[in-house]
N, C-alpha and C positions, 0 to 999 in steps of 0.2 A: 201426802199419801195417807188415806184414812186408816184408822185403827179401830178395833173393837175392845171395849172394856166390859168384862163379865164379872159380876159379883155373885159368887157361888154360894153353895150350902143351902139351896132351896129345892123344893119338890115341884116338878112340873105337873100341871093338871089342866087339861083343856082340849080344844079341838082346833084343827087347822085344815086347810085345803092343800093338796099336793099339786105342784105345778107340772107343766108338760116336761117331757124328758129331754134334757140337753143332748144326750147321745143319740136321740132319735131325730130331733129337729135339724141338727147340723147336716146330716146326709140328705134329709128331705129337702132342705133349702138348696143344696147342691143339685138335687134331682130336678129342680124347676128349670135348670138349664136345658134339659132334654125336651121340654114341652114346646109345641109350636103355637101355644096360646097362653093366656093368663091363668094363674093358679091362685087359690085362696087357702091359706093355712091358718088354722085356729088352735087354741090351747098352746100357744107359743110362749115359753117362759121369757121373762125380761132379764137376760143375762148378758154379760160382757161378750161371751163367745158368740152369741146370736148377733149382737151388734157388729162384731168383727166380721162375721160371715156376710151380713147384709152390706157392710162397707166393701167387702171384696166383690160381691155380685154387682154392686153399684159401679165399681171401677171397671168391670167388664162391660158395662153399659146397660145392665138390666134396670128396668124401672120398678121401684118398690114403693108401696104405700102401706103405712102402718097406722092403725087407729089406736084409741086409748086403751083398748082391751088386748093389745098386742096381736091382733089379727093382721096377718101380712098378706098383701096382694102383690104378686109378681107378674111382670110382663117381659119376656125375653126378646120381644120384637125389636128392641133397640140395641142389642148387643153388638159391640164393635171392636172389642179387645179380647184377646185370648191368653193374657198373661196374669198370673197370680204372683204379685211382687213380694220380694223378701220382707219388706217392712210390715206387711200384714201376716204373711205365712209364719214368720218367726215367732209370733205371739200365740199361735194356735195351730196345733198339729193337724186338726181336722180340715184345714185348708186344702190338704192333698186330695180331698174328695171331689174337687172340681176337675181333676185330671181326666177321669173316665168320661164324665158327661161332655166336657168340652171336645175331647177327641172324637167321641161317638157322634155328636151332633154337628160339629163344625169342622172336623178333620184336622184340628191342630190345638195344641196346648203347650204353654210355657209356664211351668209351675216351679216356684222356688222349693228347694228341699225344706222340709218342715221343721218347726221348733215345738213350743208347747212346754208342758211340765217336764222337769228334769228327773224323770223316774226310771231312767235306764234306756237301753237301746230298743228302739222300735223301728226297724229298718223298713224302707219302702221298696226293697228289691222285689218282693212278691207282687206288688202292684205292677212294676215294670215288666217282670217276667211274664205275667199273665197277659198284659196288653201286647207285648211282642208276639206271644203265641197267637193272638187274634189279628196279627198282621201289621201292627204299628211299627214304625221306624222311630226309635228312641235313642237320643244322645243325652248323657248327663255331663254338663259342662258349665263351668263358672257358677256352680251352686244351683243350677236350674235343671229340671227335667224338661227336655224339648222333644215333644212327641208329634208325629205326623201320620196320617192315614187317610186315603181316599174314602174307604169305608171298611170298618172292622168286619171280620168274619168269625163265625162261631168256631169253637174248638173245645176240646176236653182239657180242663184246667185242674190239675191236682195240686192243692196248696201244701207246701212243705210243712207249714205249721198253721194252727188256727189263728186267723187274724180278722178282726171285726172290720176295720177300715178297708183292708184288702178285699174281703168278700163284698163289701158295699160298693167299692169302686168298680170292681169287675162286673158285678151284677148290673150296675147302671150302664156300663159300657156295652154289655151283652144285650141289653134291652133294645138297642138300635142296630146291633150287628146283623150281618146277613147269615141266616141259618141258625142252627141250634148250638148253644153253649152249655156245657156240663161243668159245674164247679163242684169238685169233690173235696172233702175235709173243710167244708164251709163252716163259718161261724153260725151258731144257733141262737144268739142273743135275741131277746124280745125287740131290741131296737133294729136288728137286721130284718126281722119279720115285719116291723112297722114300715120300714123303707120298701120292702117288697109289696106290701099292701097298698102303699101310696102309688108305686109304679103301676100296679095292676089297675088302680083307679084311673090312671092316665092312659090305659090301653095296652100295657105290657102283658106278655104271656110268660108267667113265672110259676113254676110248681116246685114244691119241696121246701118252702121257707119254714124254718124251725127244725129242719133235719140237717144232716151233714152233707146232703147232695142236692144241689139246685139245678133244675132244668129250665133253661131260658130259651124260648123261641123268639128270635129277633123279629121286630116289626119295622115297617118303613117310617113310621112317625108316631109320636105320642102327643096326646092332647092335654090341655089343662084340666084341672079338677079342683074340687073342694075337699080338703082333707084335714082331719083333726088328729093332732099328735098325741101319742099315748102318754100316760102319766109317768113320772120319773121314779123308777124303782129304787135308785140310789138315794134320792132325797127322802123317799119313804123310809128306807132302812135307817138312814141317819137320824130321823126324828123318833123312830122306834127306839133306837139305842139311847137317845136323849131321855126318853121316858124311863127306860130301864136303869140307866146310870144314876138317875136322881131318885130312884125308888118311887116313881110317880105313876100317873095315868095319862095317856094321850090317845086321842082318837083322830085318825087321819082319813080324810074324805077325798073322793075323786081319785082313787088309786086303783091298783090292780093286784089283789092278793095272790093270784095264781102265778105271777112271775117272780115271787119272792120266797119260794118254798125253802131253799137252802138257808136263807137268812132267818126266816121264821122258826125253823127247826133249832137253830143255834140259840135264838132268844128263849125258846121254851127250855132248852138245857140250862140257860142262865137263871131260870126260875120265873119267867114272865108268864102271866095268864093272858092268852090271846083270844079275841073274839073276832071272827071274820064275817064280813058281808060281801055282797056282790062287788061293791066298789069302795069299801071302807075296811079299816083295821083298827081295833082298839087293843091297846096294851095296858095292863095293870100289874104293877109290881107289889101292890098292897103294902107298901112301906118296907118291903124286905130288901136286904142287901143282895145284889146279884151274886150268883155262883160263877166262878172262873170257868171259861170255856176253851176248848181246843178247836181251832179252825185251820183249814188248808185251802188256799185259793186255787182255782182252776177255771177254765172256760165254762160258760153256761152250759148246762143247768147247775153246775157245782157252785161253790161259794165264790162270790165275786171279789176280784182283787180290789175293786173300788170301795169295799166295805171293811177291809182288814184294819185300816188305821183306826176306824171308829171302835172296833171290837178290842183293839189293843188298849184304847182309853178305858173301855168298860172293864177289862181285866185288871187295869191299874188299881181299881178300888173294889174289886170283887173279892169274895171269900175263897181263898185257895190259890193255887198256881195254875195258870193257863198258858197256852202256846198259840202263836199265830205263825203259820208257815206260808211264805210267799213263793209261789212257783211261776208266776206270770212275768213279773218285772224284777230285775236284779238289784234295783237301787231305790226301793220303796220303803225304807225304814228311817228316813231323815227326820221324822217326827219323834223318834225315840229319845234323842238327846234333849229335845224340848220338854217331853214328858218327864224326863229325869230331873229337869230344873224345877218341876212342880212337886217333886218328891216321889215319883213313881219308882218302884223297885223292878226294873226291867233291864234285861241284857239281851244282846243279839249274838246268836251262835249260828254262823253260816246264813241260811235264809230263814231262820226261825227266831222270833222274838219271844222270850220266856219271861213271864210277868208273875211276880208274887204280889197279890193284892195287899194294899195298905188300907188302914181305916179311913184316911182322908188325905187329900192332896192340898198343897198350899199355893195360893195365887202367886204368879210371877210374870215378868215380861217374857214373852215367847215370840218366835218368828215363824210365820207360815212358810213352808218350802214348796208345797204343791197343793193342788185342789183338795184332795181328800185328807191329806195331813192337816190342812187348815181346819177342816171340820172336826178332826179328833182333838185339836187343841181347844176349840170352842166347847166341845163336850166335856173335856177335862176341867175347863174353867167353871162349868155349871156346878161341879161338886167340890171345888177347891175353896178353902177358907180364904177370905179376903178377895182382892181384885186380881184378875188375870188380864193383862194387856196383850192382845194379839196384833202383831205388826205384819205388814205386807199382805193385807187382806184382799188385794186385787185377785189373788188366787181364788178366794172364796166367791167373789163376785162373778167369776167365770162359770160357776156351776150351781150356785144356790141363790134362788130368787128371794130377796128381802129376808135374809136369815135372821136378822135382829128383830124384825117385825113379827115374824112367825114365832120365834122363841118367846118374845114378850107376850104374845097372845096365849102362850102356854104357861105363863107365870114366871118365865125366866127374867133375870135382871141383866140386861145387856144393852149397850148403847154404842153407837158409832160416833167417833170423834175425828176431827180433821188432824192430819199428821203435822 
Protein backbone atom coordinates (compact mmCIF):
# COMPACT_ATOMS: atom_id res chain seq x y z
CA UNK A 1 0.00 0.00 0.00
CA UNK A 2 1.54 3.32 -1.09
CA UNK A 3 2.44 6.09 1.32
CA UNK A 4 3.26 9.78 0.93
CA UNK A 5 6.31 11.34 2.54
CA UNK A 6 6.15 15.13 2.88
CA UNK A 7 9.15 17.21 3.94
CA UNK A 8 7.71 20.42 5.27
CA UNK A 9 8.63 23.98 6.17
CA UNK A 10 8.69 25.29 2.59
CA UNK A 11 6.70 28.00 0.80
CA UNK A 12 4.60 26.98 -2.20
CA UNK A 13 4.92 29.13 -5.33
CA UNK A 14 3.72 28.24 -8.80
CA UNK A 15 0.86 27.39 -11.15
CA UNK A 16 -1.13 24.21 -11.72
CA UNK A 17 -4.19 23.12 -13.68
CA UNK A 18 -7.31 21.96 -11.86
CA UNK A 19 -8.80 18.60 -12.87
CA UNK A 20 -12.40 17.73 -13.64
CA UNK A 21 -14.73 17.36 -10.66
CA UNK A 22 -14.95 13.93 -9.05
CA UNK A 23 -18.39 14.67 -7.64
CA UNK A 24 -19.65 15.69 -11.08
CA UNK A 25 -18.16 12.97 -13.26
CA UNK A 26 -19.47 10.05 -11.19
CA UNK A 27 -23.19 10.87 -11.65
CA UNK A 28 -22.54 11.84 -15.27
CA UNK A 29 -20.99 8.42 -15.90
CA UNK A 30 -24.09 6.86 -14.33
CA UNK A 31 -26.25 9.03 -16.62
CA UNK A 32 -24.70 7.41 -19.69
CA UNK A 33 -26.90 4.39 -18.83
CA UNK A 34 -29.91 6.50 -19.86
CA UNK A 35 -28.71 7.13 -23.41
CA UNK A 36 -29.78 5.14 -26.43
CA UNK A 37 -26.44 5.78 -28.11
CA UNK A 38 -22.74 6.52 -27.49
CA UNK A 39 -21.52 9.41 -25.34
CA UNK A 40 -18.17 11.18 -25.13
CA UNK A 41 -17.01 12.70 -21.84
CA UNK A 42 -13.98 14.98 -21.56
CA UNK A 43 -12.12 16.69 -18.69
CA UNK A 44 -12.45 13.44 -16.74
CA UNK A 45 -10.03 13.19 -13.80
CA UNK A 46 -7.84 10.10 -13.46
CA UNK A 47 -9.09 8.93 -10.05
CA UNK A 48 -9.71 5.62 -8.35
CA UNK A 49 -13.42 6.41 -8.00
CA UNK A 50 -13.65 6.99 -11.76
CA UNK A 51 -11.90 3.66 -12.40
CA UNK A 52 -14.30 1.93 -10.00
CA UNK A 53 -17.33 3.49 -11.74
CA UNK A 54 -16.02 2.42 -15.13
CA UNK A 55 -15.51 -1.12 -13.82
CA UNK A 56 -19.08 -1.12 -12.53
CA UNK A 57 -20.46 0.05 -15.88
CA UNK A 58 -18.34 -2.56 -17.59
CA UNK A 59 -19.82 -5.26 -15.35
CA UNK A 60 -23.26 -4.13 -16.51
CA UNK A 61 -22.11 -4.71 -20.08
CA UNK A 62 -21.39 -1.16 -21.21
CA UNK A 63 -18.60 -0.74 -23.72
CA UNK A 64 -16.07 1.90 -22.65
CA UNK A 65 -13.07 3.30 -24.48
CA UNK A 66 -10.57 5.62 -22.77
CA UNK A 67 -7.76 7.51 -24.47
CA UNK A 68 -4.53 8.88 -23.00
CA UNK A 69 -6.23 12.20 -22.16
CA UNK A 70 -8.91 10.42 -20.09
CA UNK A 71 -11.61 11.13 -22.66
CA UNK A 72 -14.19 8.40 -22.11
CA UNK A 73 -16.49 7.08 -24.82
CA UNK A 74 -19.42 4.97 -23.64
CA UNK A 75 -21.83 2.76 -25.56
CA UNK A 76 -24.77 1.26 -23.60
CA UNK A 77 -25.91 -0.89 -26.51
CA UNK A 78 -24.31 -4.01 -25.02
CA UNK A 79 -25.76 -3.79 -21.50
CA UNK A 80 -26.85 -7.22 -20.29
CA UNK A 81 -26.75 -7.04 -16.48
CA UNK A 82 -28.65 -4.87 -14.01
CA UNK A 83 -26.77 -5.70 -10.81
CA UNK A 84 -24.28 -3.46 -8.99
CA UNK A 85 -22.46 -6.02 -6.82
CA UNK A 86 -21.26 -5.57 -3.26
CA UNK A 87 -17.57 -6.02 -4.09
CA UNK A 88 -17.62 -2.77 -6.09
CA UNK A 89 -20.31 -0.78 -4.28
CA UNK A 90 -18.67 -1.30 -0.87
CA UNK A 91 -15.64 0.73 -1.96
CA UNK A 92 -17.53 3.72 -3.33
CA UNK A 93 -20.80 5.12 -2.12
CA UNK A 94 -21.54 6.87 -5.42
CA UNK A 95 -22.31 3.46 -6.96
CA UNK A 96 -25.87 4.01 -5.70
CA UNK A 97 -26.21 6.45 -8.61
CA UNK A 98 -26.82 3.61 -11.08
CA UNK A 99 -30.10 2.79 -9.30
CA UNK A 100 -32.24 5.52 -10.88
CA UNK A 101 -30.86 5.22 -14.43
CA UNK A 102 -31.10 1.40 -14.55
CA UNK A 103 -34.66 1.46 -13.24
CA UNK A 104 -35.79 4.25 -15.59
CA UNK A 105 -34.09 2.86 -18.72
CA UNK A 106 -34.37 -0.91 -18.24
CA UNK A 107 -37.11 -1.35 -15.65
CA UNK A 108 -34.99 -3.17 -13.10
CA UNK A 109 -32.00 -2.65 -10.80
CA UNK A 110 -30.33 -4.73 -8.09
CA UNK A 111 -27.92 -2.45 -6.28
CA UNK A 112 -25.93 -3.37 -3.19
CA UNK A 113 -26.27 -1.04 -0.24
CA UNK A 114 -23.33 1.36 -0.48
CA UNK A 115 -20.07 1.81 1.38
CA UNK A 116 -17.42 4.51 0.87
CA UNK A 117 -15.82 6.86 3.39
CA UNK A 118 -16.67 6.22 7.03
CA UNK A 119 -17.83 9.77 7.76
CA UNK A 120 -21.17 9.06 9.31
CA UNK A 121 -24.65 7.98 8.35
CA UNK A 122 -25.68 8.77 4.79
CA UNK A 123 -28.90 6.77 4.37
CA UNK A 124 -30.32 5.86 0.98
CA UNK A 125 -33.92 5.81 2.22
CA UNK A 126 -34.66 9.11 0.44
CA UNK A 127 -33.65 7.53 -2.89
CA UNK A 128 -35.96 4.58 -2.23
CA UNK A 129 -38.85 6.72 -1.01
CA UNK A 130 -38.68 8.93 -4.11
CA UNK A 131 -38.53 6.02 -6.55
CA UNK A 132 -41.47 4.33 -4.82
CA UNK A 133 -43.46 7.55 -5.21
CA UNK A 134 -42.69 7.30 -8.94
CA UNK A 135 -44.21 3.82 -9.11
CA UNK A 136 -41.26 1.52 -8.41
CA UNK A 137 -41.66 -1.70 -6.47
CA UNK A 138 -38.64 -1.91 -4.18
CA UNK A 139 -37.50 -4.55 -1.69
CA UNK A 140 -34.40 -4.28 0.46
CA UNK A 141 -33.14 -7.79 1.18
CA UNK A 142 -29.83 -9.55 1.76
CA UNK A 143 -27.98 -6.23 1.54
CA UNK A 144 -29.42 -5.30 -1.87
CA UNK A 145 -31.94 -2.77 -3.13
CA UNK A 146 -34.09 -4.69 -5.63
CA UNK A 147 -36.21 -2.32 -7.72
CA UNK A 148 -38.68 -2.99 -10.53
CA UNK A 149 -40.92 -0.75 -12.67
CA UNK A 150 -42.51 -1.10 -16.10
CA UNK A 151 -42.18 2.65 -16.49
CA UNK A 152 -41.77 5.26 -13.80
CA UNK A 153 -44.30 8.07 -13.65
CA UNK A 154 -43.79 11.67 -12.58
CA UNK A 155 -44.76 12.84 -9.10
CA UNK A 156 -44.15 15.60 -6.58
CA UNK A 157 -41.16 14.61 -4.46
CA UNK A 158 -40.43 16.59 -1.30
CA UNK A 159 -37.00 15.72 0.09
CA UNK A 160 -36.94 15.40 3.88
CA UNK A 161 -33.37 16.68 3.88
CA UNK A 162 -31.02 18.10 1.28
CA UNK A 163 -29.18 15.19 -0.37
CA UNK A 164 -26.91 15.53 -3.37
CA UNK A 165 -26.91 11.90 -4.52
CA UNK A 166 -30.62 11.62 -3.74
CA UNK A 167 -31.39 14.64 -5.93
CA UNK A 168 -29.17 13.27 -8.70
CA UNK A 169 -30.64 9.75 -8.63
CA UNK A 170 -34.22 11.01 -8.75
CA UNK A 171 -33.45 13.61 -11.43
CA UNK A 172 -31.97 10.91 -13.67
CA UNK A 173 -34.93 8.61 -13.06
CA UNK A 174 -37.43 11.42 -13.74
CA UNK A 175 -35.76 12.26 -17.07
CA UNK A 176 -37.31 9.11 -18.61
CA UNK A 177 -40.46 8.93 -16.45
CA UNK A 178 -43.93 9.50 -17.88
CA UNK A 179 -45.17 13.03 -17.12
CA UNK A 180 -43.75 15.77 -14.89
CA UNK A 181 -41.70 15.34 -11.74
CA UNK A 182 -41.26 18.11 -9.19
CA UNK A 183 -38.34 17.72 -6.77
CA UNK A 184 -38.60 20.12 -3.83
CA UNK A 185 -35.80 20.83 -1.33
CA UNK A 186 -33.40 19.71 -4.05
CA UNK A 187 -29.64 20.03 -3.68
CA UNK A 188 -28.19 23.13 -5.37
CA UNK A 189 -24.54 22.08 -5.69
CA UNK A 190 -22.65 22.94 -8.90
CA UNK A 191 -22.21 19.21 -9.51
CA UNK A 192 -26.00 18.78 -9.53
CA UNK A 193 -26.22 21.61 -12.08
CA UNK A 194 -23.52 19.93 -14.18
CA UNK A 195 -25.48 16.67 -14.23
CA UNK A 196 -28.63 18.56 -15.23
CA UNK A 197 -26.77 20.30 -18.06
CA UNK A 198 -25.38 16.97 -19.25
CA UNK A 199 -28.88 15.44 -19.22
CA UNK A 200 -30.22 18.46 -21.13
CA UNK A 201 -27.49 17.94 -23.73
CA UNK A 202 -28.90 14.39 -24.07
CA UNK A 203 -32.41 15.70 -24.70
CA UNK A 204 -33.83 15.87 -21.17
CA UNK A 205 -36.28 18.62 -20.21
CA UNK A 206 -35.12 20.03 -16.86
CA UNK A 207 -35.71 23.45 -15.35
CA UNK A 208 -34.59 24.93 -12.04
CA UNK A 209 -31.11 23.42 -11.69
CA UNK A 210 -29.24 25.44 -9.08
CA UNK A 211 -32.45 26.22 -7.17
CA UNK A 212 -34.21 24.13 -4.55
CA UNK A 213 -37.02 23.15 -6.94
CA UNK A 214 -36.49 21.04 -10.04
CA UNK A 215 -39.11 20.65 -12.78
CA UNK A 216 -38.49 17.62 -14.99
CA UNK A 217 -40.73 16.73 -17.92
CA UNK A 218 -40.07 13.11 -18.77
CA UNK A 219 -39.21 12.17 -22.35
CA UNK A 220 -39.42 8.83 -24.18
CA UNK A 221 -35.69 8.54 -24.87
CA UNK A 222 -32.36 10.30 -24.42
CA UNK A 223 -29.59 10.39 -27.02
CA UNK A 224 -25.84 10.39 -26.62
CA UNK A 225 -23.89 13.63 -26.46
CA UNK A 226 -20.43 15.15 -26.15
CA UNK A 227 -19.98 16.69 -22.69
CA UNK A 228 -17.13 18.36 -20.77
CA UNK A 229 -17.12 17.89 -16.99
CA UNK A 230 -16.83 21.04 -14.86
CA UNK A 231 -13.63 21.73 -12.83
CA UNK A 232 -13.29 20.40 -9.28
CA UNK A 233 -14.12 23.11 -6.74
CA UNK A 234 -12.90 20.99 -3.79
CA UNK A 235 -9.54 20.33 -5.42
CA UNK A 236 -9.37 24.07 -6.14
CA UNK A 237 -10.11 24.90 -2.51
CA UNK A 238 -7.57 22.39 -1.24
CA UNK A 239 -4.71 23.88 -3.27
CA UNK A 240 -5.74 27.40 -2.27
CA UNK A 241 -5.45 26.33 1.37
CA UNK A 242 -2.07 24.74 0.55
CA UNK A 243 -0.88 28.14 -0.66
CA UNK A 244 -2.31 29.92 2.39
CA UNK A 245 -0.99 27.47 4.97
CA UNK A 246 2.57 27.73 3.57
CA UNK A 247 2.42 31.56 3.33
CA UNK A 248 2.95 31.18 -0.40
CA UNK A 249 1.51 32.06 -3.80
CA UNK A 250 -0.44 29.72 -6.04
CA UNK A 251 -2.25 30.25 -9.32
CA UNK A 252 -4.88 27.69 -10.26
CA UNK A 253 -5.96 27.49 -13.90
CA UNK A 254 -8.97 25.87 -15.59
CA UNK A 255 -11.22 26.36 -12.58
CA UNK A 256 -14.52 28.16 -11.81
CA UNK A 257 -14.19 30.98 -9.24
CA UNK A 258 -17.95 31.65 -9.14
CA UNK A 259 -18.70 28.31 -7.43
CA UNK A 260 -16.27 28.96 -4.57
CA UNK A 261 -17.68 32.12 -2.99
CA UNK A 262 -17.93 30.73 0.55
CA UNK A 263 -14.41 29.28 0.50
CA UNK A 264 -12.88 32.42 -1.02
CA UNK A 265 -14.53 34.59 1.63
CA UNK A 266 -12.98 32.52 4.42
CA UNK A 267 -9.56 32.66 2.75
CA UNK A 268 -9.82 36.45 2.64
CA UNK A 269 -10.63 36.40 6.36
CA UNK A 270 -7.46 34.33 6.85
CA UNK A 271 -5.47 37.16 5.25
CA UNK A 272 -5.09 35.91 1.68
CA UNK A 273 -4.94 38.32 -1.23
CA UNK A 274 -7.03 36.84 -4.05
CA UNK A 275 -7.11 37.75 -7.73
CA UNK A 276 -9.82 36.17 -9.86
CA UNK A 277 -10.11 35.68 -13.60
CA UNK A 278 -12.78 34.03 -15.69
CA UNK A 279 -11.23 30.57 -15.25
CA UNK A 280 -8.37 31.10 -12.80
CA UNK A 281 -7.66 32.11 -9.20
CA UNK A 282 -4.42 33.42 -7.73
CA UNK A 283 -3.79 33.42 -3.98
CA UNK A 284 -0.90 35.28 -2.39
CA UNK A 285 -0.18 35.30 1.36
CA UNK A 286 2.86 37.55 0.80
CA UNK A 287 4.80 35.58 3.42
CA UNK A 288 2.27 36.28 6.20
CA UNK A 289 1.03 33.78 8.74
CA UNK A 290 -2.70 33.04 8.27
CA UNK A 291 -5.26 34.36 10.71
CA UNK A 292 -7.48 31.79 12.44
CA UNK A 293 -10.98 31.52 10.95
CA UNK A 294 -14.42 30.36 12.07
CA UNK A 295 -16.41 28.22 9.63
CA UNK A 296 -19.68 26.31 9.74
CA UNK A 297 -20.52 23.72 7.12
CA UNK A 298 -23.89 23.58 5.37
CA UNK A 299 -25.27 22.59 1.95
CA UNK A 300 -24.29 24.73 -1.05
CA UNK A 301 -24.01 27.69 -1.44
CA UNK A 302 -22.77 27.75 2.18
CA UNK A 303 -19.33 26.50 3.26
CA UNK A 304 -18.79 22.92 1.99
CA UNK A 305 -18.31 20.01 4.36
CA UNK A 306 -15.62 18.72 1.98
CA UNK A 307 -13.40 21.71 2.92
CA UNK A 308 -13.67 21.67 6.71
CA UNK A 309 -10.71 19.30 7.30
CA UNK A 310 -8.42 21.50 5.20
CA UNK A 311 -9.35 24.61 7.17
CA UNK A 312 -8.85 22.74 10.44
CA UNK A 313 -5.26 22.15 9.27
CA UNK A 314 -4.93 25.86 8.42
CA UNK A 315 -6.22 26.85 11.87
CA UNK A 316 -3.62 24.55 13.43
CA UNK A 317 -0.80 26.92 12.42
CA UNK A 318 -2.77 30.18 12.21
CA UNK A 319 -2.53 33.15 14.52
CA UNK A 320 -5.32 33.03 17.10
CA UNK A 321 -8.10 30.60 17.89
CA UNK A 322 -10.52 29.31 15.25
CA UNK A 323 -13.51 26.99 15.14
CA UNK A 324 -14.83 24.58 12.57
CA UNK A 325 -18.42 23.42 13.10
CA UNK A 326 -19.64 20.38 11.15
CA UNK A 327 -23.41 20.22 10.55
CA UNK A 328 -23.61 17.84 7.57
CA UNK A 329 -21.97 14.61 8.79
CA UNK A 330 -21.69 13.50 12.39
CA UNK A 331 -18.42 11.57 12.18
CA UNK A 332 -16.09 13.80 10.25
CA UNK A 333 -13.39 14.74 12.78
CA UNK A 334 -11.29 11.60 12.57
CA UNK A 335 -8.33 13.66 11.32
CA UNK A 336 -8.19 15.61 14.61
CA UNK A 337 -6.32 12.87 16.46
CA UNK A 338 -3.77 12.64 13.66
CA UNK A 339 -3.25 16.44 13.66
CA UNK A 340 -2.69 16.24 17.42
CA UNK A 341 0.11 13.74 16.76
CA UNK A 342 1.78 16.49 14.74
CA UNK A 343 1.50 18.99 17.60
CA UNK A 344 -1.79 20.72 16.78
CA UNK A 345 -3.59 22.27 19.77
CA UNK A 346 -7.12 21.23 18.86
CA UNK A 347 -10.03 19.76 20.78
CA UNK A 348 -13.52 18.66 19.81
CA UNK A 349 -16.61 19.83 21.65
CA UNK A 350 -19.75 18.26 20.19
CA UNK A 351 -19.71 19.01 16.47
CA UNK A 352 -17.09 21.78 16.72
CA UNK A 353 -13.30 21.57 16.46
CA UNK A 354 -11.64 24.38 18.43
CA UNK A 355 -8.08 25.08 17.40
CA UNK A 356 -5.50 27.37 18.95
CA UNK A 357 -2.80 27.99 16.38
CA UNK A 358 0.78 26.99 17.12
CA UNK A 359 3.93 28.39 15.52
CA UNK A 360 4.81 25.11 13.83
CA UNK A 361 3.84 21.47 13.58
CA UNK A 362 6.19 18.50 13.76
CA UNK A 363 6.36 15.72 11.20
CA UNK A 364 5.03 12.36 12.33
CA UNK A 365 3.60 9.11 10.94
CA UNK A 366 -0.14 9.65 10.43
CA UNK A 367 -2.99 7.63 8.97
CA UNK A 368 -5.60 8.80 6.47
CA UNK A 369 -9.15 7.94 7.53
CA UNK A 370 -11.23 9.40 4.70
CA UNK A 371 -10.74 11.38 1.50
CA UNK A 372 -10.76 14.96 2.78
CA UNK A 373 -9.10 14.04 6.09
CA UNK A 374 -6.24 12.69 3.99
CA UNK A 375 -5.87 16.06 2.27
CA UNK A 376 -5.72 17.86 5.62
CA UNK A 377 -2.82 15.66 6.74
CA UNK A 378 -0.92 16.40 3.53
CA UNK A 379 -1.49 20.13 4.09
CA UNK A 380 -0.27 19.84 7.67
CA UNK A 381 2.80 17.98 6.44
CA UNK A 382 3.66 20.91 4.16
CA UNK A 383 4.22 23.15 7.19
CA UNK A 384 5.62 20.59 9.64
CA UNK A 385 9.27 20.39 10.62
CA UNK A 386 10.83 17.18 9.33
CA UNK A 387 9.08 14.38 7.50
CA UNK A 388 5.41 13.44 7.67
CA UNK A 389 4.50 9.97 6.50
CA UNK A 390 0.85 9.61 5.44
CA UNK A 391 -0.39 6.03 5.35
CA UNK A 392 -3.50 4.57 3.67
CA UNK A 393 -3.39 7.11 0.86
CA UNK A 394 -5.81 5.10 -1.27
CA UNK A 395 -8.32 7.53 0.23
CA UNK A 396 -6.45 10.43 -1.44
CA UNK A 397 -6.31 8.62 -4.78
CA UNK A 398 -10.11 8.40 -4.74
CA UNK A 399 -10.43 12.17 -5.09
CA UNK A 400 -7.15 13.93 -5.97
CA UNK A 401 -5.49 13.44 -9.35
CA UNK A 402 -1.69 13.20 -9.03
CA UNK A 403 -1.55 15.16 -5.77
CA UNK A 404 2.18 14.62 -5.31
CA UNK A 405 2.93 15.79 -8.86
CA UNK A 406 0.84 18.94 -8.52
CA UNK A 407 2.33 19.87 -5.15
CA UNK A 408 5.81 19.26 -6.57
CA UNK A 409 4.99 21.68 -9.41
CA UNK A 410 4.19 24.25 -6.71
CA UNK A 411 7.53 23.65 -4.96
CA UNK A 412 6.38 21.19 -2.33
CA UNK A 413 8.66 18.34 -1.29
CA UNK A 414 6.48 15.26 -1.47
CA UNK A 415 7.00 11.81 -2.85
CA UNK A 416 5.07 8.55 -3.11
CA UNK A 417 6.72 5.40 -1.80
CA UNK A 418 5.52 1.79 -1.91
CA UNK A 419 4.16 0.41 1.35
